[in-house]
VOKOLVO-522789 format. One record per residue: residue in one letter; chain; y, z, x of N, C-alpha, C, CB in turn. Coordinates in Angstrom, 3 decimals, decimal comma, m for minus. Glycine has a CB too. Layout:
<nodes>
NODE   resn   chain        n_y        n_z        n_x       ca_y       ca_z       ca_x        c_y        c_z        c_x       cb_y       cb_z       cb_x
NODE      a       A          Y          Z          X          Y          Z          X          Y          Z          X          Y          Z          X
...
</nodes>
This chain:
<nodes>
NODE   resn   chain        n_y        n_z        n_x       ca_y       ca_z       ca_x        c_y        c_z        c_x       cb_y       cb_z       cb_x
NODE      x       A     m5,156     22,183    m16,095     m5,780     23,006    m17,326     m6,682     23,398    m17,179     m5,998     22,562    m18,396
NODE      x       A     m7,225     24,624    m17,276     m8,377     25,074    m16,737     m9,275     25,394    m18,105     m8,086     26,358    m15,712
NODE      x       A    m10,132     24,916    m18,027    m11,236     24,938    m19,210    m12,278     26,063    m19,197    m12,075     23,616    m19,179
NODE      x       A    m12,755     26,312    m17,983    m13,395     27,594    m17,946    m13,167     28,277    m16,559    m14,902     27,431    m18,250
NODE      x       A    m13,070     29,564    m16,723    m12,770     30,250    m15,184    m13,904     30,725    m14,268    m11,927     31,559    m15,341
NODE      x       A    m13,385     30,442    m13,379    m14,643     30,386    m12,197    m14,834     31,891    m11,917    m14,208     29,466    m10,567
NODE      x       A    m15,304     32,252    m10,530    m15,685     33,771    m10,185    m14,640     34,750    m10,273    m16,192     33,913     m8,799
NODE      x       A    m13,313     34,137    m10,302    m12,327     34,623    m10,266    m11,446     34,607    m11,409    m11,919     34,231     m9,369
NODE      x       A    m11,210     35,244    m12,483    m10,432     34,869    m13,528     m9,119     35,452    m13,281    m11,000     35,253    m14,806
NODE      x       A     m8,363     34,537    m12,505     m6,608     34,851    m12,285     m6,145     33,953    m12,257     m5,982     35,484    m11,171
NODE      x       A     m4,652     33,526    m12,581     m4,119     32,455    m12,334     m4,010     31,643    m11,058     m3,195     32,667    m12,698
NODE      x       A     m4,464     30,512    m11,033     m4,577     29,829     m9,920     m3,549     29,356     m9,104     m5,179     28,977    m10,170
NODE      x       A     m3,262     29,655     m8,127     m1,832     28,777     m7,362     m1,737     27,387     m7,115     m1,565     29,194     m5,951
NODE      x       A     m2,927     26,943     m6,861     m3,360     25,246     m6,622     m4,658     24,903     m7,262     m3,586     24,810     m4,942
NODE      x       A     m4,689     23,595     m7,289     m5,717     22,880     m7,962     m6,799     23,587     m7,006     m5,596     21,094     m7,985
NODE      x       A     m6,591     23,530     m5,671     m7,550     23,692     m4,906     m8,449     25,199     m4,619     m6,964     23,210     m3,870
NODE      x       A     m7,298     25,985     m5,086     m7,585     27,374     m5,423     m8,831     27,227     m6,291     m6,343     28,143     m6,178
NODE      x       A     m8,376     26,608     m7,361     m9,450     26,631     m8,892    m10,612     26,074     m8,400     m8,942     25,599    m10,392
NODE      x       A    m10,422     25,121     m7,780    m11,843     24,350     m7,432    m12,816     25,378     m6,573    m11,528     22,842     m6,409
NODE      x       A    m11,985     26,203     m5,437    m12,739     26,996     m4,625    m13,321     28,172     m5,302    m11,984     27,384     m3,550
NODE      x       A    m12,382     28,383     m6,546    m13,241     29,633     m7,430    m14,144     29,287     m8,432    m12,333     30,566     m8,222
NODE      x       A    m14,713     27,718     m8,410    m15,766     27,202     m9,088    m15,220     27,006    m10,818    m17,102     28,292     m8,823
NODE      x       A    m13,870     27,021    m10,732    m13,354     26,895    m12,325    m13,622     25,257    m12,526    m11,409     27,399    m12,609
NODE      x       A    m13,534     25,256    m13,937    m13,600     24,029    m14,155    m12,385     23,560    m15,309    m15,061     23,783    m14,542
NODE      x       A    m12,027     22,338    m14,749    m10,391     21,974    m14,741    m10,322     20,633    m14,999     m9,560     22,245    m13,334
NODE      x       A     m9,144     20,119    m16,089     m9,273     18,837    m16,656     m7,618     18,578    m15,823     m9,533     18,734    m18,685
NODE      x       A     m7,714     17,390    m14,920     m6,631     17,285    m14,072     m5,862     15,982    m14,844     m7,122     17,062    m12,398
NODE      x       A     m5,370     16,353    m15,477     m4,375     15,372    m16,453     m3,418     14,607    m15,686     m3,455     16,217    m17,526
NODE      x       A     m2,719     15,624    m14,915     m1,568     14,984    m13,873     m2,005     14,240    m12,849     m0,748     15,976    m13,173
NODE      x       A     m3,261     14,465    m12,533     m3,712     13,672    m11,191     m4,020     12,320    m11,995     m5,229     14,403    m10,207
NODE      x       A     m4,702     12,430    m13,141     m5,086     11,263    m13,665     m3,945     10,111    m14,037     m5,822     11,656    m14,796
NODE      x       A     m3,107     10,535    m14,538     m1,754      9,959    m14,903     m1,185      9,403    m13,319     m0,642     11,304    m15,720
NODE      x       A     m1,054     10,297    m12,617     m0,446      9,976    m11,357     m1,155      8,636    m10,357     m0,513     11,393    m10,574
NODE      x       A     m2,592      8,635    m10,949     m3,528      7,648    m10,369     m2,998      6,286    m11,042     m5,193      8,013    m10,723
NODE      x       A     m3,055      6,361    m12,323     m2,711      5,387    m13,297     m1,256      4,602    m13,074     m2,730      6,129    m14,640
NODE      x       A     m0,518      5,494    m12,745      1,152      4,852    m12,327      1,158      4,459    m10,921      2,526      6,066    m12,470
NODE      x       A      0,062      4,787     m9,917      0,172      4,277     m8,869     m0,649      2,978     m9,148     m0,199      5,173     m7,795
NODE      x       A     m1,293      2,887     m9,766     m2,299      1,620     m9,893     m1,366      0,342    m10,437     m3,682      1,980    m11,108
NODE      x       A     m0,668      1,025    m11,340      0,288     m0,193    m12,009      1,583     m0,348    m11,067      0,860      0,228    m13,733
NODE      x       A      1,903      0,099    m10,671      2,798     m0,002     m9,403      2,451     m0,967     m8,478      2,836      1,201     m8,660
NODE      x       A      1,168     m0,935     m7,923      0,484     m1,768     m6,929      0,151     m3,183     m7,405     m0,776     m1,094     m6,510
NODE      x       A     m0,174     m3,231     m8,705     m0,760     m3,909     m9,508      0,465     m4,788     m9,714     m1,425     m3,176    m10,638
NODE      x       A      1,758     m4,383    m10,056      2,943     m5,207    m10,434      3,303     m5,980     m8,782      4,384     m4,039    m11,183
NODE      x       A      3,184     m5,187     m7,806      3,753     m5,591     m6,409      2,867     m6,850     m6,014      3,624     m4,287     m5,203
NODE      x       A      1,418     m6,644     m6,349      0,596     m7,816     m6,040      0,930     m8,932     m6,662     m0,678     m7,640     m6,290
NODE      x       A      1,317     m8,700     m8,307      1,617    m10,242     m9,159      2,803    m10,542     m8,797      1,621    m10,304    m10,853
NODE      x       A      3,859    m10,089     m8,061      5,204    m10,511     m7,644      5,188    m11,396     m6,508      6,040     m9,378     m7,326
NODE      x       A      3,927    m10,640     m5,626      3,922    m11,620     m3,941      2,921    m12,805     m4,473      2,993    m10,552     m2,128
NODE      x       A      2,004    m12,826     m5,441      1,117    m14,080     m5,667      2,009    m14,802     m6,343     m0,268    m13,935     m6,455
NODE      x       A      2,741    m14,587     m7,365      4,062    m15,323     m8,160      4,677    m15,947     m7,160      5,197    m14,348     m8,937
NODE      x       A      5,462    m15,450     m6,078      6,259    m16,041     m5,237      5,439    m16,859     m4,289      7,081    m15,092     m4,608
NODE      x       A      4,077    m16,678     m3,792      3,303    m17,543     m2,884      3,222    m18,736     m3,763      1,832    m16,950     m2,389
NODE      x       A      2,816    m18,699     m4,784      2,576    m20,167     m5,776      3,891    m20,766     m6,084      1,811    m19,874     m7,382
NODE      x       A      5,005    m20,169     m5,792      6,494    m20,806     m6,250      6,601    m21,389     m5,002      7,901    m19,741     m6,719
NODE      x       A      6,370    m21,010     m3,864      6,807    m21,820     m2,660      5,550    m22,599     m2,170      7,420    m20,850     m1,449
NODE      x       A      4,800    m22,658     m2,800      4,074    m23,865     m2,311      4,055    m25,159     m2,923      2,875    m23,587     m2,237
NODE      x       A      4,343    m26,313     m2,290      5,309    m27,678     m2,528      3,906    m28,779     m3,426      6,056    m28,558     m0,442
NODE      x       A      3,933    m28,961     m4,470      3,169    m29,864     m5,370      3,102    m31,055     m4,614      3,793    m30,105     m6,784
NODE      x       A      2,013    m31,399     m4,389      1,837    m32,704     m4,132      1,776    m33,910     m4,936      0,979    m32,702     m3,630
NODE      x       A      2,481    m34,735     m4,933      2,425    m35,645     m5,623      1,658    m36,719     m5,530      3,290    m35,892     m5,694
NODE      x       A      0,829    m37,265     m6,666      0,070    m38,099     m6,820      0,724    m39,959     m6,184     m0,239    m37,788     m8,391
NODE      x       A     m0,198    m40,330     m5,717      0,462    m41,727     m5,260      0,710    m42,651     m6,690     m0,709    m42,638     m4,073
NODE      x       A      1,480    m43,411     m6,615      1,691    m44,521     m7,848      0,382    m45,175     m8,078      2,839    m45,766     m7,496
NODE      x       A      0,356    m45,382     m9,518     m1,163    m46,159     m9,757     m0,800    m47,505     m9,606     m1,967    m45,955    m11,331
NODE      x       A     m1,999    m48,134     m8,874     m1,589    m49,539     m8,806     m1,645    m50,453    m10,238     m2,534    m50,183     m7,728
NODE      x       A     m0,720    m51,497    m10,177     m0,073    m52,119    m11,404     m1,510    m52,752    m12,023      1,300    m53,391    m11,006
NODE      x       A     m1,204    m52,954    m13,276     m2,496    m53,489    m14,066     m1,923    m54,888    m14,819     m3,131    m52,206    m15,339
NODE      x       A     m0,408    m54,992    m14,706      0,192    m56,366    m15,185      1,285    m56,733    m14,230      0,809    m56,308    m16,721
NODE      x       A      1,465    m58,121    m14,308      2,297    m58,530    m13,693      3,261    m59,669    m14,488      1,651    m58,877    m12,591
NODE      x       A      4,468    m59,938    m13,939      5,288    m61,019    m15,029      5,130    m62,284    m14,568      6,933    m60,829    m15,193
NODE      x       A      5,145    m62,952    m15,625      4,859    m64,348    m15,617      6,181    m65,125    m15,189      4,326    m64,798    m17,048
NODE      x       A      6,243    m65,831    m14,078      7,159    m66,576    m13,217      8,040    m67,072    m14,528      6,386    m67,872    m12,138
NODE      x       A      7,433    m67,994    m15,196      8,190    m69,168    m16,296      8,780    m68,344    m17,510      6,942    m70,439    m17,031
NODE      x       A      8,129    m67,344    m18,302      8,682    m67,036    m19,473      9,054    m64,824    m19,267      7,249    m67,736    m20,897
NODE      x       A      8,460    m64,466    m18,019      8,795    m63,149    m17,675      8,140    m62,289    m18,435     10,095    m62,883    m17,740
NODE      x       A      7,083    m62,849    m19,376      6,353    m61,636    m20,161      5,462    m61,013    m19,205      5,458    m62,099    m21,489
NODE      x       A      5,224    m59,846    m19,659      4,119    m59,326    m19,031      2,384    m59,455    m19,181      4,427    m58,228    m19,202
NODE      x       A      1,896    m59,732    m18,190      0,409    m60,407    m18,316     m0,585    m59,681    m17,308      0,445    m62,130    m17,912
NODE      x       A     m1,853    m59,405    m17,782     m2,607    m58,921    m17,010     m2,770    m59,641    m15,272     m3,761    m58,949    m17,875
NODE      x       A     m3,122    m58,586    m14,161     m2,824    m59,178    m12,929     m4,032    m60,381    m12,708     m2,789    m57,958    m11,724
NODE      x       A     m5,408    m60,282    m13,315     m6,338    m61,029    m13,288     m5,715    m62,428    m14,071     m7,567    m60,282    m13,879
NODE      x       A     m5,190    m62,682    m14,558     m4,816    m63,741    m15,523     m4,663    m64,763    m14,612     m3,548    m63,506    m16,435
NODE      x       A     m5,255    m66,071    m15,109     m4,996    m67,338    m14,442     m3,953    m68,348    m15,211     m6,373    m68,034    m14,265
NODE      x       A     m3,546    m67,833    m16,591     m3,035    m68,370    m17,552     m2,151    m67,646    m18,436     m3,907    m68,834    m18,113
NODE      x       A     m0,516    m67,662    m18,530      0,100    m66,938    m19,222     m0,483    m67,221    m20,584      1,455    m67,099    m19,023
NODE      x       A     m0,478    m65,916    m21,468     m0,826    m65,952    m22,970      0,517    m66,298    m23,471     m1,458    m64,508    m23,651
NODE      x       A      1,379    m66,056    m23,066      3,011    m66,634    m24,043      3,117    m68,205    m23,552      4,940    m65,586    m23,407
NODE      x       A      3,206    m68,425    m22,970      4,031    m69,850    m22,417      2,802    m70,988    m22,020      5,126    m69,457    m20,751
NODE      x       A      1,617    m70,396    m22,039      0,231    m71,350    m21,750      0,471    m72,044    m20,051      0,140    m72,928    m23,198
NODE      x       A      1,473    m71,301    m19,612      1,555    m71,780    m18,042      0,409    m71,721    m17,296      2,483    m71,001    m17,236
NODE      x       A      0,103    m72,429    m16,267     m0,915    m71,990    m14,901     m0,216    m71,153    m14,375     m1,338    m73,062    m13,733
NODE      x       A     m0,984    m70,066    m13,794     m0,393    m69,132    m12,462     m1,256    m69,639    m11,295     m0,621    m67,256    m12,631
NODE      x       A     m0,573    m69,167    m10,185     m1,401    m69,383     m8,953     m1,504    m68,194     m8,561     m0,911    m70,264     m7,878
</nodes>
């Protein structure tokens, strides 16, 4: 779209001809083309990053150290550091 004619006020065959004549133009088509190209590239990069993250194996954390043990007499759960069972009052070694 020509906003202001240049030195030559005739229909221009191309954008390069209009710029060479010094015409002021609004390049809507070039802008829309740039936006579409950007969206296609951004979507492609998104898909690549998404698939790379999916292929990474998640490292599983080692199991936590137990905090309780079973009493050998009554089979109740008691703390690891206990020396006497709180349920059956047996001495633990």
